[in-house]
N, C-alpha and C positions, 0 to 999 in steps of 0.2 A: 464373477464377483458378487454374483446376487444369490447363490445357493448356501444353504448351512454349512456346507463343507469347506465354502471359502470364507468362512468367518476367521479372522485372524486375532491374535493377541497383538496388542498395541502398545508400545511403550514411548513414553515422551521424555524428551531431554530439553528442558527450558519451558515448563508449562507457564508462559507469559500469557498476554492476552490472546493473541493469534493461535500459540500452540493450543492452549486450553480450549478455544473454540474449535478448532479442528479435531481434537480429541474428542470432545463431548459429541460433536457431531458424528465422528466414525461410531462412538458407543451407541448413538441412537440408531444408527442404521444396522447395528447387531454384532458389530465388532468387540471385543474385550479388550478394554483399555485395563491393562494389568499391573504396569508399573510406572514410574515417574521420577524424575531426578530434577528436585528444586533446591534452589540456595535460600531464596528469599521468605520471610513469612507470609508476604504477600501471595507467592506463587505456591506456597504450600496450602495456604486456603484455598486457592482455586481449585486444587486437587481435590480437596475434601468436599468442596461444594458442588463441584461439576462431574466428577468421576470418583466417588469415594471408594469404589471396590478396588482402586489402583493402591500398590503400595510404594510408599516413598523408599528410593533405594539408591545404592550409589551407580555411576554411568555403566561400569562393568556388570552389574548384577540387571540392570535394565536391559542389555543387549541380550544376557543369557535367556531371559524370561519370553523375549518379544518376537514375533515374525516380522512386523513391521515397525520401524523406528522414526518417530518424527523428531528431526533436530530443528527445533524452534527457538534458536539462541538469535542474538542480534547478527546482523550481517556480518559486521567486522570480526566476530567471534567464531565464524563458522569454520575458516579455514584451519586455523589451529586446534578446533575441536575434532574435525575428521581426521587430522594427521596424528593426533594424540592417540584416538580409538584406533587407527590403524596400526600405530607403534606398538601399542599394548596387546593388539590381536584379540581385541574383544569382539570383532566383528565376524561372522562366519558367512560362508559361502551360502548363497541362495536367500540371504537376508534382504528385507526391503527395507531401503533407507531413503526417507524423503525430507525435505527441507522446504520451509515455507519462505525463504529469502527472494525478494524480488531481483535484487542485482544478481544473484549467481544462477547460473545454470546448473548442469551437473559435472561441469570440471571442476569444482571445488570438492566434490566428492570422489574424485579421482584414487586418492588412497585407499578408499574402502572399495571402490570397485575393483582396483586390484587385487584385492583380498577376496572377492568373488562376490561383493554386496551388489544388489540391484538398486540404481540410482533412479531418482525422480524428484523434479523440482515442481512444487505444487504451491503457487503462490495467490492467495486470495486477494483480488483487488478491492479491499474493503478495510474500514477502520472500525476498530474494536475497544470497548470501554471495560473489559474484563468481567462482565456480567453475564448471567444465564441468558440474557436476549441476544448475546452475540451469536448464538447458534441460530437463531432463527434469521439473522443478518445473511447467514450464508445462501440462504433461499434465493435461487437465481443469480448469485453472485459469480463474476467472471473470475476464472482462474488462470494465470499465466501457467502453462504446463510445458515443461521442457523434459525428454526423456528419450532414452535410445530407442530406435525404431520398434524394437521387440517388447517394449515395454509400455509403449503409448496406451495400447489398449487397458491395461491395468491401472495407469495413470489416470486415464480419463474416466475410468469405472469408478475410481475412487472418489474423485471431484463430484461425480454425479451421486454417488451414494452420500455425500456430506450435502447435498442439494446445490451444488455450485453447476455452473456452465463451464466446461473445459475450453480454453482456445490456445493453441500451440504457439509457442513462442521460441524460434530458434536460437542456439546456443550463443551464437556471436551477436544476437540483438538484447540480450537480456538487460545490459546496462541502460542503453537506450531505452527499452521499454519501461525500466523502473525509473528512470529520469522522467519520463512523459508522467507517469503517476504521481510521483513526488510533486513535479511541478503543478500539477493540475489540483490536487488536493491538499498536500500540507501547506503550500504557500496560498493556498485559498483561505485557510484558516488565519494565516496572519493576515491577508488583506481585509477580511469581514472583521476581526478584532480591532484592526487599527481604524477601520471606518467607523465602527461603535463607539471607540473612544472619542473620536472626532465629533461625532454627533452629540455624545454626552457633555463634551466641551462646549457645544454651541446651544445646549439647553435644551435637547432633545431628552425627555424623561425614560422613555422605552425605546432606546436605539434598536434593539432586536425586532421589535414589532414594526418599526418605520422601515428597517431594512428588507425584512423577510420577503413581501411581496416582490419588490424591486429585484433584489437578487435573483429569488426564484424565478421570475420571468427572464432575466438575462440568462440564467444558466440553461434554462429550458430552449431559449431561442437559439443560443451559440451551440448548443448540441444539436438543433435541428437544422442551423442555416449557416453557421460556420462564420466568416468575416462579415458576411450581409447583415448579422445581428447587431453589429457595432452602432451604437448611439453616442450621444454626448458630445463635448466640445471639441475634442481631438478630430472625430469623425466629421464634424460639421466645418471644422476650419476656424473656429472661435479662438483665435490666438491670444486676444486680450482676456478671455475668461481664464484660459489656462494659466497666462502670467499672473493673473491676480490669485488664483489657486495656489501657485508656486510660492506667491510673496506672503500669502496667510500661513501656510505650511512652514516656510522657513523660520517664522515667528515660533510656531508651536514646536517644532521639532526638524533640525536639519536633516535628521535621517529618513525622517517621515517623507520630507520634502525630496529627498533624493529617490526615496522608494517610487514616489508618485512620478517623478521626472522619467525614470528607468522606465516604467510601465506605459506612461504616456508615449514616450519616444518607440516602444515597441507597437503600441497600439497604430501610431502613425504610419511606421513600417506596413504594417499588415493593411492599413487602409489605402496607403499609396499603391501597394502590389495589387489590392482587390478593385482598384481604380473607383474608389469610393471618395478619395480627395482628389480634387484638382491641382494641378502643378503649382499654381499661385498660391493657394490656400495652404499646399503641403509646405510651401517655402517659408511661410509666416509661420505654422507650427513650428516647425524643425529650428527656426531661427531663435524663438522662445524657449525652446529646450536646449539651445547650446549646440545645436549640430549644422 
């Protein structure tokens, strides 16, 4: 995949944030992004900005012009798209078809595989904002790769060319893999924005600056030490402090209090399993949390 003879014509179906970043990274590696199918004005703008040499075409024409197709549509839309392409006979034998869904493996591409396509699942474990900076975010980015055994070398080579680090994920573990990433990243955004709003309500003028060093240290410690990085009232067994938190949060927002209670309970469970909380303190914490 590194010689000039291996350069491919690339087509993109659904150039959203992820699809545009992947296509632009392939272009930077020497491949030719020749065609794209975009619906929204925003997606069309990304094509013009990030790989202006590509022509906006219908899906059938994108398949006609491309050696490698990136199907970078939302997860839930992928099965219907694959079925429609197969039913219409737009895919040809020997054509590489890759999607960037975290949830799906290559099974979702079975209709195309039966038509002779070569399927790959290449999911970057990264969040994108839709700008040209996204390409640089792929440097060292882990990719969850699923492919037939004979295509693993091709799939991993493409990831390396995009600047990423390929990591194999088995077909039957894709949903578990994706749930882990969504829980760790998407829910983190919700957690941090909730915390910033609470700080603002308490009178802190720059909640982002207030939280940044604390959250950064907590993230670093958790990645290094796991449960042993736990600090705070739950891990210390300060049941009355937790009760006060819940009382205040119930006044602010019952839904926020429910989220705090759920996370505190999960924290307590991990602290108990890791023998960080002694049985007496654990019982007091669980009683406050309604367990």
